[in-house]
C-alpha positions, 0 to 999 in steps of 0.5 A: 550497503547501497549508496545514494543520496539522502531522502525525506522519507514522507510518509503522507498517508493523509492524503486524498490520493487514496480516499477523500480527506473526509475520511479522516477516520480510515486514514488514521488507521493507514497512518498508524503504518506509517513506522514501516517506512523505516525499512527504506532509510539509510544513514543521513535520511530523514523520516516525517511520519504522522505517528511517533516510532518507538525506541525499541522499533528503531533499535530493532529495525537498525540491527536488522538492516545494519543501520545505526538507528540514531544516523536517521532522524524522525519528525512526528507531525501531529495529525490533523484530521481533514488537511493533508500532510503538508499542512499539518506539518505547517500548522505544527510549526515544523518547517524551519525543523525540517530545513534545519535537519536538511541543511547540510545534506547534500542532494537531498531529495523527498520521497511521497508515500503517495504523490500528490499536489501538496507533497510536490509545493512542499518540496518546492518550499524546501527547495529540495527535487521529488524522488524519482523526478530530479531537477525537471520537476513535476509535471500537472501531467503526472500529478493529474494522472495520479489523481485519475488513475487512483479512482475505479472510474479513471482506471476502467476507462484506461484500461478499457482502453488498454485492452483489459478485460474488467468486470462488467459494470456501470460508472454513476454519480450518487444519485443514480446510484440505487437505479444502477444498482436495481439494473445490474441486479436484473442481470447478475445474481450479486453486485460490488458497490464501490466508491470511486476514490477507495483503497483497501476495501474502505466503503466496499459494499456486496449487493445481493437482490435480498439486500436491494430489495429491502435497501439494507445495504445503503445504511451505515456509509463509513462518515465522509466516504464520499459526498452527494454527487460523488461518482460510483462504479456497481459491477458485477460481482465474480465468483473470484478464485484469486485476487492478485496483483503485480507491481511494477515501476514506471520508467521514461524508457520502459516500465520495470516489473518489481514483483507480484503475488496474491492478496489476502483478503476478508470481505473486499478488504486487503489482509495480507500478500504472499509473493511470488505469485505461484501455481497460476497458469502461464497464460493468465501470469503473463496476461497480468503483466502485460497488462501492467507493462501497457499500463506503465508505458501509459504512465510514462507518456503522461510523465509520470515515474515510480511505483505502480501496481495493478490489481487483478482477480482470476475468476472461476472461469479461468478468465483474468479480470482487471479490477483497480490500478494504485499509482503510489506506494502501496501496503506491499512496496515497502516490505518488499523493499525490506525482503531484498535488504535482508535477503541480500545480506543474507545471500538470498537471491530471491527470496519468497515472503509474505505480510500478514496480521493477527491479534495475540491472545496475550498483550505484549510490549515491543522488545517482549514480542521480539524476545518470544520469536527470538526464544521461539527460533522465529525471528530473523536470523540471516545466517539460516536467511529465514524468519519473522519481522514485526515491520510495523513497531508495537500496536497501540493494543498491544495485540493487533500485529503486523509482521512480515515472513521470510524464506526460500520458498511459498511452502516454507513461509507458510510453515514459518507462519503456523509457528509463529501463530502457534507460538503467539497464539494469533487470532484472525 
């Protein structure tokens, strides 16, 4: 097993990097996925999570990883709506517990899900460096570019300068949103309206000329989505054949590609991912990677180091269009690490994998769901180098399961997923 210094795996889903902190309902939904961070853990790590991890899930992950479950400390931070996680840690009086846990752990570092000002300040208060910056610290320009390139407008400005093809569109203030939508609908049959700082499809609206005429698209925005003076992006709604992404790591020398894949979406929202990216024209695949590398070089010049992703769509006209960047650990970053760890232990050099979610017809506890998978021969089997992993703990309702499938190739992962759907009677 690979060795490294201990980490504080800091699952700060409550961060304003992806969405405004006022959107606490969606942040709470994302925070429910924090248990998946256990797949990053090694002995002597500390996982700081906004939600508790069940003992059954910790034992399960530890067994598959070969890491004793009680060798990883877990600190649960009670939710405090509207404040970043670092402030919630302080309000809960957990600073002394964290200091006690890391005392004696030589070389300990903090690994945030999202690099932001509060997480860097917390690391300084604990007197530990931030991964992967080390003792030199995180510069102001790195924090600035992280914040800026997790906005739609910031990405469009940089992507245009880097030569990426973008969907035709405009950035506007909230008070000009209705007028901007009308202007673009005069040229295009349908447009997409996006809050400037959003992720996973949160707050996205697809607007036709009819919907604009009766103003139905302007009703029922999620509470706390954006202030009255916030920025918005309005783009032509392309005829999308595929939604794709490439994930890389920004390094001082040159960006390092990590993986690529196709996103599963529903109504503009992310629902899953399939990797590797297959059956895409060579020129489009090359263009996607070139754009990702260009973005990584730009990020490195600003002092940013670490993972980032570039999302794009392949339109029906055969052309690729860049849509957004995610300069943080995304919903695919941790599963990719998990797949790598399990795959290497099973002797797989480049496994195919997918992540998805579905609703089981019956409710299960975590241990019962694992028993069901194993009885059906679907659980992860290192001897065969394939199987299903329940990577995010038991859902609160017992039916909304997140799962990963690993196999030798995409055809095999699809076959295993189809069997899983039948065994658990999964609904989309």
